[in-house]
C-alpha positions as CSV (number, residue, x, y, z in Angstrom):
1,N,-23.6,3.9,-17.1
2,I,-20.2,2.2,-16.8
3,F,-17.0,4.0,-17.8
4,D,-13.5,2.9,-18.3
5,L,-11.2,5.6,-16.9
6,K,-7.5,5.9,-16.4
7,V,-6.5,6.6,-12.8
8,K,-4.8,9.8,-11.8
9,S,-3.6,10.5,-8.2
10,L,-5.0,13.5,-6.4
11,N,-1.5,14.2,-5.0
12,S,-0.1,14.6,-8.6
13,M,-2.3,17.7,-9.2
14,C,-0.7,21.1,-8.9
15,E,-3.7,22.7,-7.0
16,H,-3.7,22.8,-3.2
17,L,-6.2,19.9,-2.5
18,E,-5.0,18.5,0.8
19,L,-8.6,19.0,2.1
20,Y,-9.7,16.1,-0.1
21,D,-6.8,13.7,0.5
22,Y,-8.7,11.6,3.0
23,G,-12.3,12.1,1.9
24,G,-14.6,9.7,0.0
25,R,-15.3,11.8,-3.1
26,I,-13.6,11.8,-6.5
27,F,-13.1,14.0,-9.5
28,L,-14.6,12.9,-12.8
29,P,-14.5,14.3,-16.3
30,V,-17.5,16.4,-17.5
31,N,-18.3,13.9,-20.3
32,V,-19.3,11.4,-17.6
33,L,-22.0,13.8,-16.4
34,Q,-23.1,14.4,-20.0
35,K,-23.5,10.7,-20.6
36,V,-25.4,10.3,-17.3
37,I,-27.8,13.0,-18.4
38,R,-28.3,11.3,-21.8
39,F,-28.9,7.9,-20.3
40,F,-31.1,9.1,-17.4
41,P,-32.8,12.3,-18.6
42,D,-35.3,12.1,-15.7
43,E,-32.5,13.0,-13.3
44,G,-33.7,16.5,-12.4
45,N,-30.9,17.2,-9.9
46,V,-28.3,16.3,-12.6
47,L,-30.0,18.4,-15.3
48,S,-29.9,21.5,-13.1
49,Y,-26.1,21.1,-12.5
50,D,-23.8,23.6,-14.2
51,P,-20.3,22.1,-14.1
52,P,-17.7,24.7,-13.0
53,S,-15.0,25.8,-15.4
54,S,-12.2,25.4,-12.9
55,L,-11.4,23.7,-9.6
56,A,-12.9,25.7,-6.7
57,S,-13.8,25.1,-3.1
58,E,-16.1,22.2,-2.2
59,E,-18.9,24.5,-0.9
60,E,-18.8,26.8,-4.0
61,N,-19.0,24.1,-6.6
62,K,-20.6,21.1,-4.9
63,P,-22.1,18.7,-7.5
64,P,-25.5,17.1,-7.1
65,H,-25.8,14.1,-4.8
66,M,-24.5,11.4,-7.2
67,L,-22.9,8.1,-6.2
68,F,-20.6,5.9,-8.1
69,K,-19.0,2.5,-7.8
70,L,-15.3,2.0,-8.6
71,I,-14.3,-1.5,-9.8
72,E,-10.7,-2.6,-10.0
73,K,-10.5,-4.7,-13.1
74,E,-8.1,-7.5,-12.3
75,M,-9.5,-8.7,-8.9
76,G,-12.8,-7.0,-9.0
77,R,-12.3,-5.0,-5.8
78,V,-15.1,-2.5,-5.2
79,L,-15.3,0.9,-3.6
80,F,-18.4,3.1,-3.4
81,V,-17.8,6.9,-3.6
82,G,-19.3,10.3,-4.1
83,V,-18.3,12.8,-6.6
84,L,-16.8,16.2,-5.8
85,E,-16.4,17.9,-9.2
86,F,-16.6,17.1,-12.9
87,T,-13.3,18.7,-13.7
88,A,-11.0,15.8,-14.2
89,P,-9.2,15.6,-17.6
90,L,-11.1,13.6,-20.2
91,G,-10.7,9.9,-19.9
92,H,-9.4,10.2,-16.3
93,V,-10.7,9.7,-12.8
94,I,-8.8,11.5,-10.0
95,L,-8.6,9.6,-6.7
96,P,-7.0,10.3,-3.3
97,D,-4.1,7.9,-2.6
98,W,-6.0,6.0,0.1
99,M,-8.5,4.9,-2.6
100,L,-5.6,3.8,-4.9
101,N,-4.2,1.7,-2.1
102,F,-7.6,0.2,-1.1
103,L,-8.3,-0.8,-4.7
104,N,-4.7,-1.9,-5.3
105,V,-4.3,0.3,-8.4
106,K,-1.6,2.7,-9.6
107,E,-1.6,5.8,-11.7
108,K,-2.2,5.3,-15.4
109,E,-4.0,1.9,-14.7
110,W,-7.7,1.6,-15.5
111,V,-10.7,1.2,-13.3
112,K,-14.4,0.9,-14.1
113,V,-16.6,3.6,-12.9
114,E,-20.3,2.8,-12.6
115,Y,-23.1,5.4,-11.9
116,L,-25.6,4.3,-9.3
117,K,-29.0,5.0,-10.7
118,V,-30.5,3.6,-7.5
119,H,-29.1,4.9,-4.3
120,P,-28.3,2.6,-1.4
121,P,-30.6,3.0,1.7
122,V,-30.1,5.8,4.1
123,G,-27.7,4.7,6.9
124,I,-28.8,4.1,10.4
125,S,-25.6,2.9,12.1
126,V,-22.0,1.9,11.5
127,I,-19.7,-0.3,13.5
128,F,-16.0,0.7,13.3
129,K,-13.0,-1.1,14.4
130,P,-9.8,0.9,14.7
131,V,-6.9,-0.6,12.8
132,S,-4.4,1.9,14.2
133,K,-3.9,1.2,17.9
134,G,-3.4,4.9,18.8
135,F,-6.9,6.0,17.8
136,S,-8.3,5.3,21.2
137,M,-5.8,7.7,22.7
138,I,-7.3,10.7,20.8
139,D,-8.9,13.2,23.1
140,D,-12.3,13.4,21.4
141,P,-12.5,10.7,18.7
142,K,-16.3,11.1,18.2
143,S,-16.0,14.8,17.2
144,L,-13.0,14.0,15.0
145,L,-14.9,11.2,13.2
146,E,-18.0,13.4,12.8
147,A,-15.9,16.1,11.1
148,K,-14.1,13.6,8.8
149,L,-17.3,11.8,7.7
150,R,-18.7,15.1,6.3
151,H,-16.3,14.4,3.4
152,F,-17.9,11.1,2.6
153,S,-21.2,10.4,0.8
154,V,-21.5,6.6,1.0
155,M,-20.0,3.8,3.1
156,S,-19.8,0.0,2.7
157,E,-18.7,-2.9,4.9
158,G,-15.0,-3.9,4.5
159,E,-13.7,-0.4,3.8
160,I,-10.6,0.9,5.6
161,L,-11.1,4.6,6.2
162,P,-8.1,6.9,6.8
163,I,-8.6,9.5,9.6
164,Q,-6.0,12.3,9.7
165,Y,-5.2,13.6,13.1
166,R,-2.4,16.1,13.5
167,D,0.6,14.4,11.9
168,S,-0.8,10.9,12.0
169,I,-3.1,8.8,9.9
170,H,-5.4,6.4,11.7
171,E,-7.3,3.7,9.9
172,L,-10.8,2.5,10.8
173,E,-12.3,-0.7,9.4
174,V,-16.0,-0.5,8.6
175,V,-17.1,-3.8,10.3
176,E,-20.9,-3.4,9.8
177,T,-23.3,-1.0,8.2
178,N,-27.1,-0.9,8.7
179,P,-29.6,-1.4,7.3
180,K,-27.6,-2.8,4.4
181,D,-24.0,-3.5,3.6
182,V,-23.8,-0.2,1.5
183,I,-25.4,3.0,2.9
184,D,-25.9,6.6,2.0
185,I,-24.6,8.9,4.7
186,V,-25.3,12.4,3.3
187,N,-27.0,14.8,5.8
188,I,-28.1,12.2,8.3
189,D,-27.7,11.4,12.0
190,L,-25.6,8.3,12.0
191,E,-25.2,6.1,15.0
192,V,-21.6,5.2,15.5
193,I,-20.3,2.2,17.5
194,F,-16.7,1.3,18.1
195,V,-15.2,-2.2,18.9
196,K,-11.7,-3.1,19.8
197,S,-9.7,-6.1,18.6
198,L,-7.9,-8.4,21.1
199,Q,-4.6,-7.7,19.4
200,S,-4.8,-3.9,19.6
201,E,-5.9,-4.1,23.2
202,A,-3.1,-6.4,24.2
203,E,-0.5,-4.3,22.5
204,E,-1.7,-1.1,24.2
205,D,-2.0,-2.7,27.7
206,G,1.3,-4.5,27.4
207,S,-0.2,-7.3,29.5
208,S,-1.6,-10.7,28.9
209,D,-3.1,-11.1,32.4
210,N,-6.6,-10.3,31.2
211,D,-6.5,-12.2,27.8
212,S,-9.4,-14.4,28.7
213,S,-11.7,-11.6,29.5
214,L,-10.7,-9.6,26.5
215,K,-11.2,-12.6,24.2
216,S,-14.8,-12.8,25.2
217,H,-15.4,-9.2,24.0
218,E,-13.3,-9.3,20.9
219,G,-15.2,-7.8,18.0
220,I,-18.4,-7.5,20.0
221,P,-20.2,-4.1,19.7
222,D,-21.6,-2.3,22.7
223,Y,-25.3,-2.4,22.0
224,D,-26.0,-0.3,25.1
225,W,-24.2,2.6,23.4
226,V,-26.2,5.8,23.4
227,F,-25.9,8.4,20.5
228,G,-23.6,11.2,21.6
229,T,-21.2,9.0,23.4
230,I,-18.3,6.7,22.4
231,Q,-17.4,3.7,24.4
232,F,-14.4,1.5,23.6
233,I,-14.6,-2.1,24.7
234,R,-11.9,-2.8,27.2
């Protein structure tokens, strides 16, 4: 259930695929699906899947709920992903650029792709820390994040997620996931908590007068947070 595949950037494809540029799902070749079926014949949801003959919309050709682990060969960096379609060229895996950057790989380099026979537990909560200081200035960050997370299937601690808003890309660090360090986030109500770092707060405020009070809250989640609200630590 481990495949060696050559990396291809999503941006190098001719089709109009901007929708998937900042999502957490990848394109795999159909022979990966065929091998999974052969190795795990009891996978009923896989056996019922009819791979599309061409790229199409996400809703029209959504593959079964399958999860994979990408492993960068040189340093062993790992990223957990979902699969969008089995339409990549044979021997290739198509990734959005943010995944290439996170794994520190380039086009035509090789990564290991491992099928997760056992899914991670269903997620309960995630703690995010904005890396981009402008994220807190977005009018409705909760609704924006909810919309973006629909394009992800799985999440793990340490990831840096790109969130596109208008003409800017904001990055969020996944600080903590519960109940485990890797969680399944498909079709669930996920509790979301935000924390702010001392550095980003100081840069936005342009003042050091309240450094001591900020330091005591650095990286500490707001455990009084109620689902349906977002509260940045200030």
